[in-house]
C-alpha positions as CSV (number, residue, x, y, z in Angstrom):
1,M,41.2,-70.6,103.5
2,N,37.3,-69.3,104.0
3,D,36.7,-70.6,107.8
4,D,33.6,-72.1,106.2
5,D,35.4,-74.5,103.5
6,H,34.7,-78.2,103.0
7,D,32.6,-79.5,106.0
8,G,32.2,-76.5,108.0
9,G,35.0,-76.2,109.4
10,T,35.4,-73.4,111.4
11,A,38.5,-70.8,112.6
12,G,40.0,-70.3,116.3
13,D,41.9,-68.4,118.1
14,R,45.6,-67.5,117.6
15,L,48.3,-70.2,118.5
16,D,50.7,-68.9,121.3
17,P,54.3,-68.5,120.9
18,A,55.5,-71.2,123.0
19,R,53.1,-73.5,122.2
20,L,54.7,-73.3,118.4
21,R,58.1,-73.5,119.6
22,E,56.7,-77.2,120.9
23,L,56.1,-78.2,117.2
24,F,59.2,-79.3,115.4
25,L,58.7,-77.2,112.7
26,F,59.4,-74.4,114.4
27,E,61.6,-75.0,117.4
28,S,64.6,-73.4,116.2
29,L,62.5,-70.1,115.1
30,T,63.7,-66.4,116.9
31,E,61.2,-65.0,119.5
32,E,60.3,-62.6,116.6
33,Q,59.8,-65.3,113.8
34,L,57.4,-67.4,116.2
35,A,55.8,-63.9,117.1
36,E,55.1,-63.1,113.7
37,I,53.5,-67.1,112.6
38,S,51.8,-67.0,115.5
39,A,50.0,-63.5,114.1
40,L,49.5,-65.0,110.8
41,G,47.9,-68.4,111.6
42,R,44.9,-69.4,112.6
43,V,43.8,-72.7,114.6
44,Q,41.4,-74.5,113.0
45,H,38.6,-77.4,114.7
46,R,37.8,-80.2,112.2
47,P,34.9,-82.9,112.9
48,S,35.8,-86.8,112.2
49,G,35.2,-87.6,108.5
50,S,35.5,-83.8,107.2
51,T,37.8,-82.8,104.0
52,V,39.9,-80.3,105.1
53,Y,41.3,-79.4,101.5
54,V,41.0,-81.6,98.1
55,E,43.0,-82.4,95.4
56,G,43.3,-80.0,92.6
57,D,42.0,-76.8,94.5
58,P,44.2,-73.7,95.0
59,A,46.6,-74.4,97.8
60,E,45.7,-71.6,100.0
61,C,47.3,-72.7,103.4
62,F,49.7,-74.8,105.2
63,F,48.6,-77.2,107.5
64,V,50.1,-78.4,110.7
65,L,48.9,-81.4,113.0
66,L,48.1,-80.4,116.8
67,A,45.4,-83.3,117.3
68,G,43.5,-85.7,116.4
69,S,44.5,-88.0,113.0
70,V,44.1,-87.3,109.3
71,A,44.6,-89.6,105.9
72,L,46.3,-88.4,103.0
73,T,44.7,-89.7,99.5
74,R,45.5,-89.6,95.6
75,R,42.8,-89.7,93.0
76,V,44.4,-92.3,90.8
77,R,42.4,-93.9,87.8
78,G,39.3,-92.1,89.0
79,A,39.5,-94.0,92.4
80,D,41.1,-92.3,96.1
81,V,43.8,-94.2,97.0
82,E,45.2,-93.6,100.7
83,V,49.2,-92.9,100.5
84,T,49.4,-91.7,104.1
85,R,47.7,-91.6,107.7
86,S,49.1,-89.8,110.8
87,D,48.2,-88.9,114.3
88,H,52.1,-87.1,114.7
89,R,51.5,-83.9,116.3
90,G,53.3,-81.3,114.3
91,A,53.2,-83.3,110.9
92,Y,52.8,-80.8,107.9
93,A,50.6,-81.1,104.4
94,G,48.7,-78.4,102.3
95,A,50.5,-75.9,100.5
96,T,54.3,-77.1,101.1
97,Q,55.4,-76.3,97.4
98,A,54.3,-72.7,98.0
99,Y,58.2,-71.7,97.9
100,A,58.3,-72.5,94.3
101,G,55.8,-69.6,93.6
102,D,54.5,-69.2,90.1
103,R,57.2,-71.7,88.9
104,M,54.6,-74.5,89.1
105,E,50.6,-74.6,89.3
106,Q,49.8,-74.3,93.2
107,V,47.1,-76.7,93.8
108,Y,46.6,-79.3,96.8
109,P,48.4,-82.1,95.3
110,N,46.2,-84.6,97.7
111,T,43.2,-84.7,99.6
112,M,42.7,-84.3,103.5
113,R,40.6,-85.7,105.3
114,A,39.6,-85.9,109.2
115,L,39.8,-89.7,110.8
116,T,39.0,-88.2,114.2
117,D,38.2,-85.0,115.6
118,V,41.2,-82.6,114.6
119,S,42.6,-79.5,115.8
120,L,45.0,-77.8,113.1
121,F,47.5,-74.6,112.4
122,A,46.4,-73.4,109.2
123,L,49.0,-70.8,108.0
124,P,48.4,-69.0,104.5
125,A,50.0,-70.4,101.7
126,Q,51.8,-66.7,100.9
127,A,53.1,-66.2,104.7
128,F,54.6,-69.9,104.3
129,A,56.5,-69.3,101.7
130,T,57.4,-65.5,102.6
131,A,58.9,-67.2,105.6
132,I,60.8,-69.7,104.0
133,R,62.0,-67.8,101.4
134,Q,63.2,-64.9,104.3
135,W,64.1,-66.8,107.4
136,F,66.4,-70.4,105.5
137,P,68.1,-68.6,102.3
138,M,70.3,-71.5,102.4
139,A,67.5,-74.1,102.8
140,M,65.7,-72.1,99.8
141,H,68.7,-72.3,97.7
142,L,68.8,-76.2,98.3
143,L,65.0,-76.1,97.4
144,D,65.6,-74.6,94.3
145,G,68.5,-76.3,93.2
146,L,66.2,-79.6,94.1
147,F,63.0,-78.4,92.3
148,V,65.1,-77.3,89.2
149,A,67.0,-80.4,89.0
150,M,63.7,-82.5,89.6
151,R,62.0,-80.4,86.7
152,T,65.1,-80.6,84.2
153,N,65.5,-84.6,84.8
154,Q,62.1,-85.1,84.3
155,T,62.1,-83.4,80.9
156,V,65.7,-84.9,79.7
157,I,64.6,-88.2,80.5
158,G,60.5,-87.8,79.4
159,E,62.4,-86.8,75.7
160,R,64.6,-90.0,76.2
161,E,61.6,-91.9,76.7
162,R,60.2,-90.7,73.4
163,L,63.2,-91.0,71.6
164,L,63.7,-94.5,72.5
165,A,60.4,-95.3,71.7
166,L,60.9,-93.4,68.5
167,G,63.7,-95.3,68.1
168,S,61.5,-98.9,68.5
169,L,59.0,-98.5,66.6
170,T,61.3,-96.9,63.2
171,A,63.8,-100.0,63.7
172,G,60.5,-102.4,63.3
173,L,58.7,-100.0,60.6
174,T,62.4,-100.4,58.7
175,H,62.5,-104.2,59.0
176,E,58.3,-104.1,57.8
177,L,59.6,-101.6,55.1
178,N,62.5,-104.2,54.2
179,N,60.0,-106.9,53.5
180,P,57.9,-105.7,50.6
181,A,60.6,-103.8,48.8
182,A,63.2,-106.9,49.4
183,A,60.0,-109.0,47.5
184,A,59.8,-106.1,44.9
185,V,62.8,-106.2,43.7
186,R,62.8,-110.1,43.9
187,A,60.1,-110.0,41.8
188,T,61.0,-107.1,39.1
189,A,64.4,-109.8,38.6
190,V,62.6,-112.5,38.0
191,L,60.0,-110.5,36.1
192,R,62.8,-109.2,33.6
193,E,64.1,-112.8,33.2
194,R,60.8,-114.1,32.3
195,I,59.8,-111.6,29.7
196,S,63.1,-112.4,28.0
197,G,62.1,-115.9,27.8
198,M,58.3,-115.4,26.8
199,R,60.2,-113.4,24.0
200,Q,62.4,-116.7,22.8
201,K,59.4,-118.7,23.4
202,L,57.5,-116.6,21.1
203,G,60.0,-116.9,18.7
204,M,60.0,-120.4,18.5
205,V,56.0,-121.1,18.2
206,A,55.9,-118.2,15.4
207,D,58.9,-119.1,13.5
208,G,56.4,-120.2,10.5
209,R,55.3,-123.0,11.7
210,L,52.0,-121.8,12.4
211,D,49.4,-120.6,10.5
212,G,47.1,-116.8,11.9
213,A,44.2,-119.0,12.6
214,Q,46.4,-120.8,15.1
215,L,48.3,-118.0,16.6
216,R,45.0,-116.2,17.5
217,R,44.1,-119.3,19.3
218,L,47.2,-119.3,21.1
219,V,46.8,-115.5,21.6
220,G,43.4,-115.9,23.1
221,L,44.9,-119.0,25.3
222,Q,47.5,-116.5,26.9
223,E,44.5,-113.7,27.6
224,A,42.5,-117.1,29.3
225,A,45.8,-117.9,31.1
226,V,46.0,-114.3,32.4
227,Q,42.2,-114.0,33.2
228,R,42.7,-117.6,35.1
229,A,45.6,-116.5,36.9
230,A,43.6,-113.1,38.1
231,K,40.9,-115.5,39.7
232,A,42.9,-118.6,40.5
233,P,41.6,-120.2,43.7
234,K,43.5,-120.3,46.7
235,R,44.6,-123.9,47.2
236,S,46.1,-125.6,50.8
237,A,49.4,-127.0,50.7
238,L,48.1,-130.8,50.0
239,E,45.7,-129.6,47.5
240,A,48.3,-127.6,45.4
241,S,50.9,-131.0,45.9
242,D,48.0,-133.1,44.2
243,A,47.6,-130.5,41.4
244,E,51.2,-130.5,40.7
245,D,51.5,-133.9,40.4
246,E,48.3,-134.2,38.0
247,L,49.8,-131.8,35.7
248,T,53.3,-133.4,35.8
249,D,51.9,-136.5,34.8
250,W,50.0,-134.6,31.8
251,L,53.0,-133.3,30.6
252,D,54.6,-136.5,30.8
253,D,52.4,-138.2,28.8
254,H,52.4,-135.6,26.6
255,A,56.1,-135.4,25.9
256,V,56.7,-131.9,27.6
257,P,60.1,-132.1,29.1
258,E,60.9,-131.0,32.8
259,G,57.1,-131.0,33.3
260,W,57.4,-131.0,37.3
261,E,59.6,-127.7,36.9
262,I,56.7,-125.5,35.5
263,A,53.6,-127.6,36.6
264,P,53.5,-125.1,40.1
265,T,53.7,-122.2,37.8
266,L,50.3,-123.6,35.9
267,V,48.7,-125.0,39.3
268,A,49.4,-121.4,40.8
269,G,47.9,-119.6,37.9
270,G,44.5,-122.0,37.9
271,F,45.7,-124.3,35.3
272,D,44.4,-127.8,35.3
273,A,44.5,-131.0,32.9
274,D,41.6,-129.7,31.2
275,G,43.1,-125.9,30.4
276,L,46.5,-127.6,29.3
277,A,44.3,-130.1,26.8
278,E,42.9,-126.9,25.2
279,V,46.3,-125.6,24.8
280,A,47.4,-128.6,22.8
281,A,44.3,-128.7,20.5
282,A,45.5,-125.1,19.6
283,V,48.6,-126.2,18.3
284,D,50.4,-129.1,16.8
285,A,52.0,-131.5,18.6
286,A,55.1,-130.3,17.8
287,D,54.9,-126.8,19.1
288,L,52.9,-127.9,22.5
289,M,56.5,-127.7,24.2
290,P,57.4,-124.2,23.5
291,A,53.3,-123.2,23.8
292,V,53.2,-124.6,27.3
293,R,56.3,-122.7,28.4
294,W,55.0,-119.6,26.7
295,L,51.9,-119.8,28.5
296,A,53.8,-120.5,31.6
297,Y,55.8,-117.7,31.4
298,T,52.5,-115.7,30.8
299,V,51.2,-117.4,34.3
300,E,54.3,-116.3,35.8
301,T,54.5,-112.9,34.6
302,E,51.2,-112.1,36.2
303,L,51.9,-113.8,39.5
304,L,55.0,-111.5,39.8
305,L,53.0,-108.5,38.6
306,G,50.4,-109.2,41.4
307,E,53.5,-109.9,43.9
308,I,55.0,-106.5,43.0
309,E,51.7,-105.1,43.5
310,D,50.6,-105.9,46.6
311,A,54.6,-105.1,48.0
312,V,54.1,-101.8,46.7
313,G,50.8,-101.4,48.1
314,R,51.7,-103.0,52.1
315,I,54.8,-99.8,51.5
316,S,52.5,-97.2,50.8
317,G,50.1,-98.6,53.2
318,L,53.3,-98.2,56.4
319,V,54.2,-94.9,54.8
320,G,50.6,-93.7,54.9
321,A,51.0,-95.6,58.6
322,A,53.8,-93.5,59.8
323,K,52.5,-90.2,58.3
324,Q,49.3,-90.6,60.3
325,Y,51.2,-91.7,63.4
326,S,53.4,-88.9,63.3
327,Q,51.2,-85.8,62.2
328,L,53.7,-84.1,61.1
329,D,51.7,-82.2,58.4
330,R,48.7,-81.6,60.4
331,A,47.9,-78.6,63.2
332,P,48.6,-80.0,67.0
333,H,45.1,-79.8,68.1
334,Q,42.6,-81.1,65.5
335,T,39.3,-83.0,65.1
336,V,40.3,-86.9,64.8
337,D,38.9,-90.1,64.4
338,V,40.5,-92.2,67.0
339,H,40.4,-95.2,65.2
340,E,42.4,-93.9,62.6
341,L,45.1,-92.9,65.1
342,L,45.2,-96.4,66.7
343,D,45.4,-98.2,63.4
344,A,48.3,-96.2,62.5
345,T,50.1,-96.8,65.7
346,L,48.9,-100.6,65.1
347,A,50.6,-100.5,61.9
348,I,54.1,-98.8,63.3
349,F,53.8,-101.6,65.8
350,T,53.6,-104.4,63.5
351,G,57.6,-105.3,63.3
352,K,57.5,-105.2,66.9
353,I,54.4,-108.0,67.6
354,P,55.5,-111.5,68.3
355,A,54.5,-114.3,66.2
356,Q,52.7,-115.3,69.4
357,V,50.6,-112.6,69.9
358,R,46.9,-112.0,68.2
359,V,45.7,-108.7,67.7
360,E,42.0,-108.3,67.7
361,R,40.3,-104.7,67.2
362,D,36.8,-104.1,68.8
363,Y,35.9,-100.9,67.5
364,D,32.5,-98.7,67.7
365,R,32.4,-97.3,64.7
366,S,29.9,-95.0,65.6
367,L,31.6,-93.2,67.8
368,P,32.4,-89.3,66.7
369,P,35.5,-87.5,65.9
370,V,36.9,-85.9,68.9
371,A,38.5,-82.8,69.4
372,A,42.3,-83.7,70.6
373,Y,46.3,-83.7,70.3
374,A,46.8,-86.7,67.6
375,A,50.3,-86.9,67.8
376,E,50.8,-86.9,71.6
377,L,47.4,-89.7,71.7
378,N,49.3,-91.9,69.6
379,Q,52.3,-91.3,72.4
380,V,49.8,-92.8,74.7
381,W,48.8,-95.7,72.5
382,T,52.2,-96.2,71.8
383,N,53.2,-96.2,75.7
384,L,50.1,-98.9,76.6
385,I,50.1,-101.0,73.5
386,D,54.1,-101.3,74.4
387,N,53.8,-102.3,78.3
388,A,51.1,-104.5,77.2
389,L,53.3,-106.6,74.6
390,G,56.4,-106.4,77.1
391,A,53.8,-108.2,80.1
392,M,52.8,-110.9,77.6
393,A,56.0,-111.6,76.4
394,S,57.2,-112.3,80.2
395,T,55.2,-115.0,80.6
396,G,57.2,-117.0,77.3
397,F,54.1,-117.9,75.9
398,D,54.2,-120.8,77.6
399,T,50.7,-121.9,78.5
400,S,48.9,-120.3,75.5
401,P,49.3,-117.4,72.9
402,G,48.3,-113.7,73.8
403,V,46.1,-111.5,72.5
404,L,46.0,-108.2,72.4
405,T,42.7,-106.2,72.2
406,V,42.1,-102.5,71.4
407,R,38.5,-101.7,72.1
408,T,36.5,-98.4,72.1
409,G,33.0,-97.8,72.8
410,R,31.3,-94.7,74.7
411,L,31.3,-94.3,78.7
412,D,28.8,-91.8,79.7
413,D,29.7,-88.4,78.2
414,H,33.4,-90.1,77.3
415,L,34.9,-91.5,74.3
416,S,36.6,-95.1,75.5
417,V,39.9,-96.5,74.4
418,E,40.8,-100.1,76.0
419,I,44.0,-101.8,75.5
420,V,43.4,-105.0,77.2
421,D,46.4,-107.8,77.5
422,T,46.5,-111.5,78.4
423,G,49.7,-111.2,80.2
424,P,50.4,-111.9,84.3
425,G,48.7,-109.0,85.7
426,I,49.9,-105.7,87.8
427,P,50.5,-106.9,91.4
428,A,48.0,-105.4,93.9
429,E,50.9,-103.4,95.9
430,V,52.3,-102.2,92.9
431,R,49.2,-101.0,90.9
432,P,49.1,-97.4,93.1
433,R,51.9,-96.1,92.0
434,I,52.6,-97.0,88.6
435,F,51.7,-93.5,87.3
436,E,54.6,-92.1,89.3
437,P,57.4,-90.9,87.3
438,F,60.2,-92.7,87.4
439,F,58.5,-95.6,89.2
440,T,59.1,-99.2,87.1
441,T,59.4,-102.9,87.4
442,K,61.6,-103.0,84.7
443,P,65.1,-104.0,85.3
444,I,67.7,-101.7,85.3
445,G,68.6,-100.2,82.1
446,E,64.9,-101.3,80.5
447,G,62.8,-98.8,81.4
448,T,62.8,-94.9,82.7
449,G,59.3,-95.1,84.7
450,L,57.9,-92.0,82.5
451,G,55.9,-93.8,80.1
452,L,52.8,-94.1,82.1
453,D,53.7,-90.6,84.0
454,I,53.4,-89.0,80.6
455,S,50.8,-90.9,79.1
456,Y,48.7,-89.8,82.3
457,R,49.5,-86.0,81.8
458,I,48.8,-85.9,77.9
459,V,45.2,-87.7,79.2
460,V,44.3,-85.8,82.2
461,K,46.4,-82.7,82.0
462,K,46.2,-82.0,78.7
463,H,42.6,-83.5,77.1
464,G,40.5,-83.4,80.4
465,G,40.1,-86.7,80.5
466,D,40.8,-89.9,82.8
467,I,43.4,-92.7,82.5
468,R,42.3,-96.3,84.6
469,V,43.4,-99.5,84.9
470,E,41.9,-103.1,86.1
471,S,44.2,-106.0,86.2
472,G,44.0,-109.5,87.7
473,P,46.3,-112.7,86.6
474,G,45.3,-112.9,83.1
475,R,43.8,-110.0,82.3
476,T,45.2,-106.2,82.6
477,T,42.6,-103.4,81.1
478,F,44.2,-99.7,81.0
479,R,41.1,-97.3,79.7
480,V,41.7,-94.0,78.6
481,L,38.8,-91.9,78.8
482,L,38.6,-88.7,76.6
483,P,35.7,-86.3,76.8
484,L,33.4,-86.3,73.6
485,T,32.8,-82.4,74.1
486,A,35.6,-80.2,73.8
487,G,36.2,-78.4,77.2
């Protein structure tokens, strides 16, 4: 570290080997080792309020506190959070992981600030790493094992987290696909029966008792029935019940048996008493029953076709959402519309969103596309939405339904995505730790503690953005910030 780095700190003399031995870190070293450390390091003095080093800067020095008091802070969601403070002589910080070499990025993991005038023994990171490797080979083996195990565990559990999320979403998606598929199968089976019935009723109507003019009028009524079914108004349950009673009475008055059975179909197709009067005027009284039933089959056929079309459309939409969510057929890094990614993720979540939760979309459609790793951003939305749903479900919806709000907007030169829930909030004492690997407030077996850690690394490390949280009782907001210009 340069002598004039950070608020004008100055380098002093070497620290006498005898004084070095007074520090617990060096008390077991040989005279030769103490002399070597003394020759490599320098004493630095920093005034109160000065910054010794900054989180994320290249880790150049290993610092040992000689006198005074310091605080270590971490940058979390755009705010500095104090993680520890010490006035203990011999406390150390800085390039503590220099021994790992190029196996990990050598940057300061936190920021050190002087709370009082302080004196520090500064040892160059490379010298510290060399001393650890040469003088403590057994400790190095242990550190290597711990380092590799930690990285391996984090990788394995991270993959497990992704698989668990994918399995949960897949189960929900399968359920959502099964509903319209089953509806289409059912409608197809009923449609086959109705078409068969139409053929029989047509034979009864046209067995020679109708002349050409009557048959043409009946076919015209059939076409009108198709148009009426397509434009049938949506009725409330009470309105539909009243309309069915009216048609049942009309059918009974005109000697059409079992009118109560076909009245619901005719009402759903937009028929009323005036419409049936037109049918009665088009055929003889003896042919009214088969003619009405023929038209009822026509209406039901149209309704079933509409049901099949709707079911197939839902299946197609879900498959499209799954394709958009997975991004399997696209380049990893691309220019994307964030709203398409959010909609795809919400569509995948359809089967997991409780009936008591209302989803609100508040999109700023004027936002431009951004360069991003789309599939990984979808994982971020998945983690945040899943946490929001879990938070709201934890209340049991005792007092009111839950609301999940997905909002986009612009914040300075960043695109902002907010995931807002109406859950109980995150306790203040927990909030500084939520992005730590393996930290979770869920019961054992229900969470790995890597969801937010993975999200943080995707947003901050991979996209150069930021992720922040604001929380209080009844409202928690996770805000993801993505640069509008590619970095």
